[in-house]
VOGU-3710 file (C-alpha; in Angstrom, 3 decimals, decimal comma):
1> mkrfiihssf> 16,339/-50,683/2,929  12,896/-51,054/1,358  11,270/-50,931/4,817  13,235/-47,777/5,635  12,049/-46,096/2,429  8,417/-47,077/3,156  8,610/-45,821/6,757  10,335/-42,616/5,671  7,747/-41,996/2,964  4,912/-42,660/5,398
11> ffivsfvlal> 6,453/-40,299/7,969  6,901/-37,602/5,310  3,301/-37,898/4,078  1,838/-37,809/7,584  4,024/-34,847/8,561  3,054/-32,995/5,374  -0,668/-33,524/5,985  -0,406/-32,563/9,660  1,370/-29,342/8,672  -0,966/-28,675/5,741
21> ipdiiitnki> -4,134/-28,532/7,857  -3,044/-25,614/10,107  -1,437/-23,969/7,060  -4,834/-23,933/5,302  -6,574/-22,594/8,423  -4,027/-19,798/8,952  -3,989/-18,908/5,256  -7,759/-18,577/5,222  -7,607/-16,386/8,334  -5,081/-14,011/6,759
31> khfayndysv> -7,087/-13,854/3,540  -9,955/-12,266/5,405  -8,039/-10,109/7,883  -9,635/-6,808/8,777  -6,091/-5,843/9,783  -4,673/-3,574/7,061  -7,570/-4,582/4,783  -5,846/-7,751/3,570  -9,159/-8,792/2,010  -8,520/-6,289/-0,797
41> wdkilsgkmd> -6,655/-8,986/-2,758  -9,783/-11,134/-2,939  -11,807/-8,085/-3,949  -9,416/-7,264/-6,783  -9,286/-10,853/-8,064  -13,076/-11,201/-7,902  -13,457/-8,711/-10,764  -16,347/-7,003/-8,969  -14,631/-3,675/-8,263  -15,599/-0,736/-10,443
51> ndlliigssr> -14,164/2,534/-9,163  -13,881/5,875/-10,947  -11,182/7,046/-8,549  -8,295/5,040/-7,086  -5,750/6,038/-4,446  -2,344/4,371/-4,503  0,744/4,668/-2,343  2,203/3,604/0,978  0,717/3,631/4,485  0,459/7,393/4,055
61> afhhynpiil> -2,111/6,788/1,322  -3,788/4,077/3,417  -4,235/6,403/6,424  -4,615/9,823/4,756  -7,336/9,584/2,083  -10,903/9,066/3,269  -13,178/7,771/0,463  -16,357/8,845/2,310  -15,335/12,491/1,908  -14,013/12,121/-1,642
71> dsilntncyn> -17,163/10,299/-2,766  -19,511/12,836/-1,207  -17,775/15,983/-2,515  -16,647/14,717/-5,927  -19,680/12,508/-6,596  -17,429/9,560/-7,386  -16,860/5,922/-6,402  -13,444/5,785/-4,769  -11,266/2,990/-3,381  -8,056/3,358/-1,380
81> lgrdgknldi> -5,406/0,841/-2,522  -2,686/2,219/-0,235  -0,585/-0,486/1,463  1,394/-0,348/4,698  5,151/-0,548/4,064  4,743/-0,659/0,278  6,033/2,042/-2,042  5,237/2,801/-5,674  6,837/-0,399/-7,005  4,171/-2,512/-5,260
91> sifiynlyik> 1,509/0,178/-5,848  2,020/-0,103/-9,595  1,766/-3,894/-9,428  -1,498/-3,576/-7,452  -2,868/-1,147/-10,029  -1,946/-3,436/-12,938  -3,580/-6,365/-11,139  -6,661/-4,228/-10,540  -7,147/-3,246/-14,199  -6,524/-6,819/-15,364
101> hnpkpktilc> -9,573/-7,976/-13,403  -11,691/-4,812/-13,209  -12,620/-1,791/-15,361  -10,046/0,987/-15,580  -10,583/4,019/-13,322  -10,896/7,553/-14,637  -8,460/9,085/-12,185  -5,641/7,944/-9,878  -4,456/9,903/-6,864  -0,833/8,869/-6,402
111> difygsmnks> 0,564/9,774/-2,986  4,241/10,724/-3,120  6,791/11,533/-0,425  10,548/11,258/0,075  10,435/7,435/0,236  8,111/6,707/-2,694  10,928/5,966/-5,150  12,399/3,296/-2,878  11,899/-0,454/-3,198  9,246/-1,726/-0,808
121> nlyareqfyp> 10,324/-3,395/2,417  9,170/-6,702/3,918  6,695/-5,166/6,348  3,261/-6,879/6,257  4,371/-9,341/3,579  2,078/-11,985/5,125  -0,760/-10,429/3,099  0,740/-12,185/0,050  0,954/-15,654/1,636  -2,565/-16,811/0,665
131> ylfnkeiynn> -1,788/-16,035/-2,978  1,568/-17,727/-3,568  -0,107/-20,154/-5,974  -1,457/-17,256/-8,002  1,138/-16,958/-10,754  0,680/-13,241/-11,493  0,991/-12,304/-7,812  3,839/-14,665/-6,917  5,969/-13,819/-9,950  5,652/-10,083/-9,315
141> ikenqqlsmi> 6,388/-10,013/-5,592  8,628/-13,030/-4,903  11,920/-11,167/-5,380  10,933/-7,939/-3,648  9,310/-9,764/-0,705  12,060/-12,427/-0,566  9,728/-15,400/-1,044  10,997/-18,727/-2,335  9,654/-22,019/-3,671  10,074/-23,407/-0,141
151> dkyvplikyr> 7,687/-20,744/1,159  5,316/-21,617/-1,639  5,252/-25,409/-1,341  6,272/-26,371/2,223  3,341/-25,971/4,666  3,786/-23,574/7,609  7,337/-22,523/6,633  6,181/-19,075/5,526  4,478/-18,515/8,901  7,574/-19,079/10,990
161> gilkdvikhs> 7,921/-16,366/13,589  4,570/-14,647/13,011  1,996/-17,000/14,554  1,486/-14,700/17,572  0,822/-11,786/15,228  -1,595/-13,889/13,185  -3,617/-14,701/16,308  -3,541/-11,073/17,501  -4,513/-9,597/14,139  -7,307/-12,118/13,589
171> likdttykgy> -9,089/-10,609/16,616  -8,994/-7,036/15,275  -12,397/-5,622/14,384  -12,760/-4,312/10,820  -12,733/-0,511/10,948  -11,583/0,063/7,362  -13,834/1,644/4,753  -13,120/1,137/1,051  -9,473/0,499/1,850  -9,036/3,477/4,204
181> ygcdisynkn> -8,058/3,181/7,853  -8,312/6,208/10,138  -6,058/6,095/13,198  -7,630/7,324/16,430  -4,252/7,972/18,054  -2,816/11,177/19,507  0,589/12,449/18,491  3,608/10,844/20,086  7,070/11,456/18,663  8,051/7,970/19,827
191> nedipntipy> 5,547/6,433/17,387  7,937/7,174/14,532  11,621/7,869/15,008  12,858/10,780/12,918  16,563/10,550/12,079  18,678/13,690/12,047  18,766/13,582/8,258  16,330/11,900/5,874  17,610/11,066/2,361  15,064/11,111/-0,439
201> ahdptvfkmi> 14,770/7,918/-2,475  15,530/7,767/-6,196  16,045/4,092/-7,001  16,556/3,866/-10,815  14,627/0,576/-11,067  11,562/2,055/-9,379  11,903/5,229/-11,446  11,772/3,200/-14,681  8,717/1,311/-13,411  6,929/4,598/-12,713
211> ekwlqqcqed> 7,766/6,000/-16,135  6,460/2,871/-17,844  3,293/2,980/-15,739  2,651/6,679/-16,447  3,055/6,053/-20,147  0,526/3,215/-19,871  -1,943/5,461/-18,032  -1,517/8,124/-20,701  -2,308/5,587/-23,442  -5,347/4,374/-21,468
221> svnvifihsp> -6,610/7,964/-20,948  -6,409/7,554/-17,170  -5,705/10,799/-15,308  -2,906/10,641/-12,734  -2,423/13,281/-10,046  0,662/13,361/-7,813  -0,175/14,443/-4,276  2,248/15,033/-1,442  -0,062/14,702/1,553  0,837/16,456/4,840
231> iyieatnkie> 3,913/15,500/6,784  4,794/17,058/10,144  7,083/20,037/9,593  9,749/18,634/11,926  10,252/15,713/9,514  10,057/17,894/6,384  12,882/20,079/7,691  15,154/17,022/7,995  14,806/15,809/4,401  18,130/16,115/2,597
241> dtaamwtmyr> 18,124/18,198/-0,571  14,376/18,790/-0,943  15,104/20,920/-4,023  16,538/17,869/-5,812  13,605/15,727/-4,683  11,070/18,176/-6,072  13,052/18,561/-9,280  12,861/14,769/-9,737  9,103/14,711/-9,220  8,439/17,804/-11,320
251> niankykipi> 10,520/16,523/-14,225  8,565/13,303/-14,447  5,265/15,142/-13,864  6,000/17,634/-16,637  7,015/14,853/-19,020  3,636/13,136/-18,618  1,598/16,325/-18,015  0,674/15,361/-14,460  -0,402/17,958/-11,896  1,305/17,943/-8,484
261> ldytrdsicf> -0,619/19,050/-5,410  1,776/19,839/-2,582  0,468/19,925/1,002  3,853/19,967/2,757  3,341/23,579/3,867  -0,360/23,321/4,586  -1,401/24,578/8,050  -2,052/20,942/9,030  1,708/20,293/8,907  2,383/22,671/11,802
271> dtnyfygalh> -0,086/21,150/14,280  0,567/17,823/16,042  -3,160/17,533/16,823  -3,551/16,178/13,292  -0,815/13,523/13,468  -0,105/10,330/15,372  3,523/10,342/14,220  5,648/12,678/12,143  4,823/10,914/8,875  1,186/9,934/9,407
281> lnrkgselft> -2,049/11,805/9,986  -4,518/10,588/12,563  -8,223/10,353/11,719  -8,860/14,016/12,548  -5,992/15,088/10,297  -6,909/12,762/7,446  -10,509/13,990/7,389  -9,444/17,636/7,280  -6,802/16,942/4,614  -9,192/14,869/2,462
291> qrlayelesl> -11,809/17,609/2,626  -9,296/20,251/1,506  -8,026/17,955/-1,237  -11,535/17,161/-2,479  -12,437/20,837/-2,831  -9,155/21,539/-4,639  -9,807/18,642/-7,034  -13,328/19,954/-7,576  -11,958/23,406/-8,420  -9,590/21,793/-10,930
301> gyk> -12,491/20,065/-12,678  -12,065/16,527/-11,366  -15,664/16,130/-10,213
//
């Protein structure tokens, strides 16, 4: 029995070490991915970011707001914190993490759309894997991203099923700039399936999070601006009860004295040359939209 325990312990230790080595290598790779600007987490935690203007939101924020244009027109220092597949619940967590380690911004551009008030999905959750031992990150995302203590402590378990993607993404050249990624893709309706009807999200948990966050921003004298960036008109026309959606956003905006800039009927929305899918602008579209937005912000006194 004693020999069995010794052999079993030895086998466990060797197996753990053999799994730990590739786990460390893969984790380090993901930490510095150009893909989707995963390196932003290191930048935030370093405490070396100091931006007057922040952009938060989903992949629509990530692909739509070009900091080069905003910086040049508004004479500011901007960073795009938009995240693929992550809605305002994760956006608020990212913002709170940012201000814990870096100076507060003066202004936040918060991208909204019909899905913003939904809980974030599991897409691109591997960006969190290198930080599972960071208490403030793990505790805030473990439930939403369905991560467990097994994922945290057992080497390689968290990477099951994604090793091919890890290898593929590690070869992608960094084309992001200050968190922004412009897509050089032409429109194809197959890039994003549009259902016959699109319900707008109004999850009460996310709504409460947003209210608490807006109150915090108000107390910190941080300006927040809601912006509905362009969406292809074909998708806009399929959103269920847009009147109720806008009433929801306007009620919360009025309560916290937040301006809303609505680009859902901008001329961009009627031309597929500016999109790569119904919900996302390509680089050409994002540059035109950002330029129009920057001049509108300038006219409103946000220079």
